[in-house]
C-alpha atoms as an extended CHARMM CRD file, in Angstrom:
* protein
*
        81  EXT
         1         1  MET       CA            -94.0780000000      -10.1570000000     -195.2980000000  PROA      1               0.0000000000
         2         2  LYS       CA            -97.1830000000      -11.6990000000     -193.7690000000  PROA      2               0.0000000000
         3         3  ILE       CA           -100.4260000000       -9.8810000000     -194.4470000000  PROA      3               0.0000000000
         4         4  ASP       CA           -102.5690000000      -10.3520000000     -191.3530000000  PROA      4               0.0000000000
         5         5  ASP       CA           -106.0340000000       -9.0580000000     -190.4660000000  PROA      5               0.0000000000
         6         6  LEU       CA           -104.6680000000       -5.7940000000     -189.0620000000  PROA      6               0.0000000000
         7         7  ASN       CA           -102.7410000000       -5.0530000000     -192.2750000000  PROA      7               0.0000000000
         8         8  ILE       CA           -105.8710000000       -5.7330000000     -194.3210000000  PROA      8               0.0000000000
         9         9  ALA       CA           -107.9110000000       -3.4280000000     -192.0630000000  PROA      9               0.0000000000
        10        10  ILE       CA           -105.2970000000       -0.6680000000     -192.4280000000  PROA      10              0.0000000000
        11        11  ILE       CA           -105.3600000000       -1.0150000000     -196.2150000000  PROA      11              0.0000000000
        12        12  LYS       CA           -109.1630000000       -0.7970000000     -196.2140000000  PROA      12              0.0000000000
        13        13  HSD       CA           -109.0080000000        2.4380000000     -194.2060000000  PROA      13              0.0000000000
        14        14  LEU       CA           -106.4660000000        3.8890000000     -196.6310000000  PROA      14              0.0000000000
        15        15  ASN       CA           -108.7070000000        2.9240000000     -199.5750000000  PROA      15              0.0000000000
        16        16  ASP       CA           -110.7340000000        6.1080000000     -199.0760000000  PROA      16              0.0000000000
        17        17  GLY       CA           -107.6520000000        8.2860000000     -199.4380000000  PROA      17              0.0000000000
        18        18  ARG       CA           -104.9440000000        9.5080000000     -197.1690000000  PROA      18              0.0000000000
        19        19  LYS       CA           -106.6190000000        9.1210000000     -193.7780000000  PROA      19              0.0000000000
        20        20  ALA       CA           -104.7630000000       10.2320000000     -190.6530000000  PROA      20              0.0000000000
        21        21  TYR       CA           -102.9670000000        7.4120000000     -188.8420000000  PROA      21              0.0000000000
        22        22  LYS       CA           -104.5870000000        8.5840000000     -185.5930000000  PROA      22              0.0000000000
        23        23  LEU       CA           -108.0850000000        8.0740000000     -187.0230000000  PROA      23              0.0000000000
        24        24  ILE       CA           -107.1640000000        4.6000000000     -188.2890000000  PROA      24              0.0000000000
        25        25  ALA       CA           -105.5730000000        3.7100000000     -184.9390000000  PROA      25              0.0000000000
        26        26  ASP       CA           -108.6530000000        4.8320000000     -183.0190000000  PROA      26              0.0000000000
        27        27  ALA       CA           -110.9590000000        2.8330000000     -185.3120000000  PROA      27              0.0000000000
        28        28  LEU       CA           -108.8260000000       -0.3180000000     -184.9520000000  PROA      28              0.0000000000
        29        29  ASN       CA           -108.0440000000        0.0960000000     -181.2290000000  PROA      29              0.0000000000
        30        30  VAL       CA           -104.2700000000        0.1260000000     -181.6970000000  PROA      30              0.0000000000
        31        31  SER       CA           -101.6390000000        2.8280000000     -181.2780000000  PROA      31              0.0000000000
        32        32  GLU       CA           -100.8440000000        5.4170000000     -183.9270000000  PROA      32              0.0000000000
        33        33  ASN       CA            -97.2360000000        4.1570000000     -183.9100000000  PROA      33              0.0000000000
        34        34  THR       CA            -98.4790000000        0.6560000000     -184.7690000000  PROA      34              0.0000000000
        35        35  ILE       CA           -100.3180000000        2.0120000000     -187.8050000000  PROA      35              0.0000000000
        36        36  ARG       CA            -97.3270000000        4.1110000000     -188.8970000000  PROA      36              0.0000000000
        37        37  ALA       CA            -94.9220000000        1.1660000000     -188.5470000000  PROA      37              0.0000000000
        38        38  ARG       CA            -97.2180000000       -1.2370000000     -190.3920000000  PROA      38              0.0000000000
        39        39  VAL       CA            -97.8160000000        1.1960000000     -193.2550000000  PROA      39              0.0000000000
        40        40  ASN       CA            -94.0760000000        1.8640000000     -193.5700000000  PROA      40              0.0000000000
        41        41  ARG       CA            -93.2890000000       -1.8840000000     -193.6300000000  PROA      41              0.0000000000
        42        42  MET       CA            -95.9660000000       -2.5620000000     -196.2620000000  PROA      42              0.0000000000
        43        43  ARG       CA            -94.6630000000        0.3130000000     -198.3940000000  PROA      43              0.0000000000
        44        44  GLU       CA            -91.0600000000       -0.9050000000     -198.0920000000  PROA      44              0.0000000000
        45        45  ALA       CA            -92.1350000000       -4.4480000000     -199.0290000000  PROA      45              0.0000000000
        46        46  GLY       CA            -93.9100000000       -3.1400000000     -202.1320000000  PROA      46              0.0000000000
        47        47  ILE       CA            -97.3030000000       -4.3060000000     -200.8640000000  PROA      47              0.0000000000
        48        48  LEU       CA            -98.7880000000       -0.8440000000     -200.4260000000  PROA      48              0.0000000000
        49        49  GLU       CA            -98.4110000000        2.2830000000     -202.5070000000  PROA      49              0.0000000000
        50        50  ILE       CA           -100.1530000000        5.4970000000     -201.5450000000  PROA      50              0.0000000000
        51        51  ALA       CA           -101.0360000000        7.6730000000     -204.5180000000  PROA      51              0.0000000000
        52        52  GLY       CA           -103.2860000000       10.6270000000     -205.1460000000  PROA      52              0.0000000000
        53        53  LEU       CA           -106.0860000000       10.4500000000     -207.6730000000  PROA      53              0.0000000000
        54        54  VAL       CA           -106.9040000000       13.4720000000     -209.7970000000  PROA      54              0.0000000000
        55        55  ASP       CA           -110.2920000000       14.2470000000     -211.2840000000  PROA      55              0.0000000000
        56        56  PRO       CA           -109.3910000000       15.2970000000     -214.8560000000  PROA      56              0.0000000000
        57        57  ALA       CA           -112.6750000000       17.1880000000     -215.1640000000  PROA      57              0.0000000000
        58        58  ALA       CA           -111.5410000000       19.4820000000     -212.3440000000  PROA      58              0.0000000000
        59        59  ILE       CA           -108.4660000000       20.6250000000     -214.2930000000  PROA      59              0.0000000000
        60        60  PRO       CA           -109.1940000000       23.2410000000     -216.9690000000  PROA      60              0.0000000000
        61        61  GLY       CA           -108.1750000000       22.2150000000     -220.4740000000  PROA      61              0.0000000000
        62        62  HSD       CA           -108.1070000000       18.4590000000     -219.7500000000  PROA      62              0.0000000000
        63        63  SER       CA           -110.4820000000       15.7710000000     -220.9680000000  PROA      63              0.0000000000
        64        64  THR       CA           -111.1250000000       12.1470000000     -220.1330000000  PROA      64              0.0000000000
        65        65  VAL       CA           -110.6570000000        9.6790000000     -222.9820000000  PROA      65              0.0000000000
        66        66  ILE       CA           -111.5600000000        5.9980000000     -222.9940000000  PROA      66              0.0000000000
        67        67  ILE       CA           -109.7240000000        3.8250000000     -225.5140000000  PROA      67              0.0000000000
        68        68  GLY       CA           -110.6550000000        0.2460000000     -226.3120000000  PROA      68              0.0000000000
        69        69  VAL       CA           -108.2730000000       -2.3300000000     -227.7490000000  PROA      69              0.0000000000
        70        70  LYS       CA           -109.4540000000       -5.5710000000     -229.3140000000  PROA      70              0.0000000000
        71        71  LEU       CA           -106.9770000000       -8.4720000000     -229.2010000000  PROA      71              0.0000000000
        72        72  LYS       CA           -107.1150000000      -11.8020000000     -230.9990000000  PROA      72              0.0000000000
        73        73  THR       CA           -105.7610000000      -13.6410000000     -227.9320000000  PROA      73              0.0000000000
        74        74  THR       CA           -106.1450000000      -13.0650000000     -224.2140000000  PROA      74              0.0000000000
        75        75  ASN       CA           -102.4460000000      -13.3080000000     -223.3220000000  PROA      75              0.0000000000
        76        76  LEU       CA           -102.3550000000       -9.7520000000     -221.9670000000  PROA      76              0.0000000000
        77        77  VAL       CA            -98.9090000000      -10.0130000000     -220.3430000000  PROA      77              0.0000000000
        78        78  GLN       CA            -97.2570000000      -11.0020000000     -223.6230000000  PROA      78              0.0000000000
        79        79  LYS       CA            -99.2320000000       -8.3690000000     -225.5800000000  PROA      79              0.0000000000
        80        80  GLY       CA            -98.1910000000       -5.6540000000     -223.1310000000  PROA      80              0.0000000000
        81        81  ASN       CA            -94.4670000000       -6.2540000000     -223.6420000000  PROA      81              0.0000000000
């Protein structure tokens, strides 16, 4: 799938969270159906995934933990397997 300027603009609008397709369409001067179709194609192609982010501090009984790992080599793909 070709990623053109409109696809990039759509992705940038979705960066701030799940924005309504109508708002994106109005900002980009295209139809809501164009936005919906493009988002669906990018999702089907595995280019775009829409996910919710949770603030762990907002959930009672949960904490945020940062863990560091020191490796002798920088071959992260091999180390991750």
